[in-house]
C-alpha positions as CSV (number, residue, x, y, z in Angstrom):
1,X,-38.4,-18.6,210.3
2,X,-38.5,-20.6,207.2
3,X,-41.6,-22.3,206.3
4,X,-41.9,-26.2,206.6
5,X,-43.2,-27.6,203.4
6,X,-44.0,-30.8,205.1
7,X,-46.6,-29.2,206.9
8,X,-48.6,-28.2,203.7
9,X,-51.6,-30.0,202.5
10,X,-53.5,-29.9,199.4
11,X,-57.1,-28.9,199.3
12,X,-56.9,-29.5,195.8
13,X,-54.3,-31.0,193.5
14,X,-53.1,-28.9,190.4
15,X,-52.3,-30.5,186.9
16,X,-48.8,-30.9,188.3
17,X,-46.3,-29.6,190.8
18,X,-43.0,-29.7,192.3
19,X,-42.4,-29.3,196.0
20,X,-39.2,-28.8,197.3
21,X,-37.8,-27.2,200.8
22,X,-37.3,-24.0,199.3
23,X,-39.5,-23.9,195.9
24,X,-42.9,-24.7,195.0
25,X,-44.0,-24.9,191.4
26,X,-47.7,-25.5,190.5
27,X,-48.9,-25.8,186.9
28,X,-52.5,-24.7,186.6
29,X,-55.5,-26.2,184.8
30,X,-57.7,-24.5,182.8
31,X,-61.2,-23.3,183.9
32,X,-59.9,-23.4,187.8
33,X,-60.9,-20.3,189.8
34,X,-62.0,-19.2,193.4
35,X,-65.1,-16.8,193.3
36,X,-68.6,-16.7,195.1
37,X,-71.6,-15.1,193.4
38,X,-71.1,-11.1,193.9
39,X,-71.8,-9.4,190.5
40,X,-70.9,-12.7,188.2
41,X,-73.8,-14.8,189.7
42,X,-71.6,-17.6,189.5
43,X,-69.8,-20.0,192.1
44,X,-66.2,-21.2,191.5
45,X,-64.5,-23.5,193.9
46,X,-62.1,-25.5,191.9
47,X,-58.4,-24.0,192.4
48,X,-55.5,-25.7,193.6
49,X,-54.9,-24.7,197.1
50,X,-51.8,-25.8,199.1
51,X,-51.7,-24.8,202.9
52,X,-51.0,-25.6,206.7
53,X,-53.0,-25.2,209.7
54,X,-52.5,-23.5,212.8
55,X,-54.3,-22.3,216.1
56,X,-51.7,-19.3,216.4
57,X,-53.6,-16.0,217.0
58,X,-50.9,-13.8,215.9
59,X,-48.3,-14.4,212.8
60,X,-47.3,-13.2,209.6
61,X,-46.4,-15.4,206.6
62,X,-44.5,-14.2,203.5
63,X,-44.1,-15.7,200.0
64,X,-42.4,-14.3,196.8
65,X,-44.7,-15.5,193.7
66,X,-43.1,-15.6,190.1
67,X,-45.6,-15.9,187.1
68,X,-43.2,-15.3,184.1
69,X,-45.4,-17.6,182.2
70,X,-48.9,-16.0,183.1
71,X,-50.5,-14.9,179.2
72,X,-54.2,-15.2,179.3
73,X,-56.7,-13.0,180.9
74,X,-57.3,-14.1,184.7
75,X,-54.0,-16.0,185.4
76,X,-53.1,-15.7,188.8
77,X,-51.3,-16.9,191.8
78,X,-50.7,-15.8,195.3
79,X,-51.5,-16.1,198.6
80,X,-54.5,-17.7,200.3
81,X,-56.3,-18.5,203.5
82,X,-59.1,-21.0,202.8
83,X,-61.3,-22.3,205.5
84,X,-64.0,-23.5,203.1
85,X,-65.7,-22.8,199.7
86,X,-67.8,-19.9,201.4
87,X,-65.1,-18.2,203.7
88,X,-61.6,-17.5,202.5
89,X,-59.3,-14.6,201.2
90,X,-56.8,-14.4,198.5
91,X,-54.3,-11.9,197.1
92,X,-52.5,-12.2,193.4
93,X,-51.8,-10.5,190.5
94,X,-54.2,-11.2,187.9
95,X,-53.2,-11.1,184.2
96,X,-55.4,-9.2,182.1
97,X,-53.9,-8.0,178.7
98,X,-50.3,-7.1,177.4
99,X,-50.9,-3.5,178.9
100,X,-51.8,-4.1,182.3
101,X,-52.9,-6.4,185.0
102,X,-54.9,-6.3,188.1
103,X,-52.9,-6.3,191.7
104,X,-55.7,-7.3,194.2
105,X,-57.3,-9.2,196.7
106,X,-60.6,-11.2,197.4
107,X,-62.4,-11.7,200.6
108,X,-65.3,-14.0,200.9
109,X,-67.7,-14.1,203.9
110,X,-70.3,-16.3,203.9
111,X,-70.5,-17.1,200.5
112,X,-70.1,-13.5,198.9
113,X,-67.1,-12.3,197.4
114,X,-65.7,-9.1,197.0
115,X,-62.7,-7.9,194.7
116,X,-60.2,-4.5,195.4
117,X,-57.7,-4.2,192.8
118,X,-55.4,-1.5,191.3
119,X,-53.6,-1.8,187.7
120,X,-50.2,-2.4,187.3
121,X,-47.8,-2.6,184.2
122,X,-47.9,-6.2,182.3
123,X,-44.3,-6.6,182.4
124,X,-44.2,-7.0,186.1
125,X,-43.8,-10.6,186.8
126,X,-42.8,-11.2,190.5
127,X,-44.7,-9.9,193.6
128,X,-44.0,-10.7,197.3
129,X,-47.3,-10.9,199.8
130,X,-47.2,-10.7,203.5
131,X,-50.3,-11.8,205.1
132,X,-50.9,-11.2,208.9
133,X,-53.2,-12.4,211.6
134,X,-54.4,-10.9,214.5
135,X,-57.0,-13.2,216.0
136,X,-59.9,-13.1,213.1
137,X,-58.6,-10.0,211.5
138,X,-55.9,-9.9,208.9
139,X,-53.9,-7.5,206.9
140,X,-52.6,-8.3,203.3
141,X,-49.7,-6.5,202.3
142,X,-47.4,-6.6,198.9
143,X,-43.7,-5.7,198.0
144,X,-41.7,-5.4,194.9
145,X,-38.6,-6.4,196.6
146,X,-39.3,-8.3,199.8
147,X,-38.2,-5.4,202.0
148,X,-40.5,-2.8,201.8
149,X,-44.3,-3.9,202.2
150,X,-47.2,-1.6,201.0
151,X,-50.8,-2.5,202.9
152,X,-53.5,-3.6,200.3
153,X,-56.4,-4.3,202.9
154,X,-57.4,-5.1,206.1
155,X,-60.3,-7.1,206.8
156,X,-62.2,-9.4,208.9
157,X,-63.0,-13.0,208.1
158,X,-66.0,-14.0,210.2
159,X,-65.4,-17.6,210.7
160,X,-61.6,-17.5,211.5
161,X,-61.9,-17.2,215.2
162,X,-60.3,-20.6,215.8
163,X,-58.0,-22.9,213.6
164,X,-57.1,-21.6,210.3
165,X,-55.4,-22.6,207.2
166,X,-53.3,-20.7,204.9
167,X,-50.8,-21.0,202.3
168,X,-50.5,-20.4,198.2
169,X,-52.7,-21.2,195.4
170,X,-52.7,-20.7,191.6
171,X,-55.4,-20.9,188.8
172,X,-56.5,-20.2,185.3
173,X,-60.3,-19.3,185.2
174,X,-60.5,-19.2,181.3
175,X,-58.9,-21.6,178.8
176,X,-55.1,-21.4,179.8
177,X,-52.6,-23.0,181.8
178,X,-49.1,-21.7,183.4
179,X,-46.7,-22.5,186.0
180,X,-46.5,-20.4,189.1
181,X,-43.7,-20.1,191.3
182,X,-43.3,-19.6,194.8
183,X,-40.2,-19.2,196.9
184,X,-39.0,-17.2,200.1
185,X,-41.6,-18.6,202.4
186,X,-41.3,-17.6,205.8
187,X,-43.8,-17.8,209.0
188,X,-43.0,-15.3,211.3
189,X,-44.1,-13.3,214.4
190,X,-47.0,-11.1,213.5
191,X,-45.5,-7.9,211.6
192,X,-48.8,-6.2,212.0
193,X,-48.5,-4.0,214.8
194,X,-51.5,-3.6,217.3
195,X,-53.3,-0.1,216.8
196,X,-52.0,2.5,218.6
197,X,-54.7,5.2,218.4
198,X,-58.5,5.6,219.2
199,X,-59.0,3.0,222.0
200,X,-61.9,0.0,221.1
201,X,-65.3,0.9,222.0
202,X,-66.6,-0.3,225.3
203,X,-69.1,-3.1,225.4
204,X,-72.5,-2.0,226.4
C-alpha cells in the first residue's frame, strides 16, 4: 500500500524540504552524515532523517530515489532505519567523481559502522530500494526499474527486536548541498521470503 506521509516524523530537519503525498524533496546541509568510528575514527550523527514507527515484525518498504543534483564527493540519499546514534542501517548511492559512484549500505551495531559497496557509473541518477524486515533481521535490495530487485545485503540489528523506525535520509558529508527526491513509496507485506533451506540450529 502507499505510504502515508503523515506518519513520517523528523529525527533531524534538513536545510529545506517539500513533503507531498507522493513526493518528498530534501535539500541537504553541508557537513552532514551518518557514520560511527570504524576506520575513520570519527563519529558523525547529524544527517536529516525522516521516518515512521512500527511494531510490525514482517514488512517491506520500497522507495525510488532521484539525485540528479548530486555533484560532490559523498553526496548521498536513500533508505534508512535509524534507532539511535549507535544503531542504524542505510543504503544509498554516494557520489565519488565524474567517473563512478558507490552503491552501498552501512550497518551500525553498538557504535561501529561497516560499509559494503560496489562501483556504478556516475551517470546513474535514480535508484530504487526495498528494505525488508523479518523480526530483527533485514534484507536490503536495489533496483534500476522498480520491478527487478537485486540483493545488496542481509544483516542483523542487535537492538531492533521491538519497535523500529524506518524511512529516508539525505546528506552531504563535505562542503556541498543538493536536492534529493523520493517517490513511489510503499509499505507492503514482507517481500523477503522465509528461508527454505537448511533448518535452524536447535537450542542446546
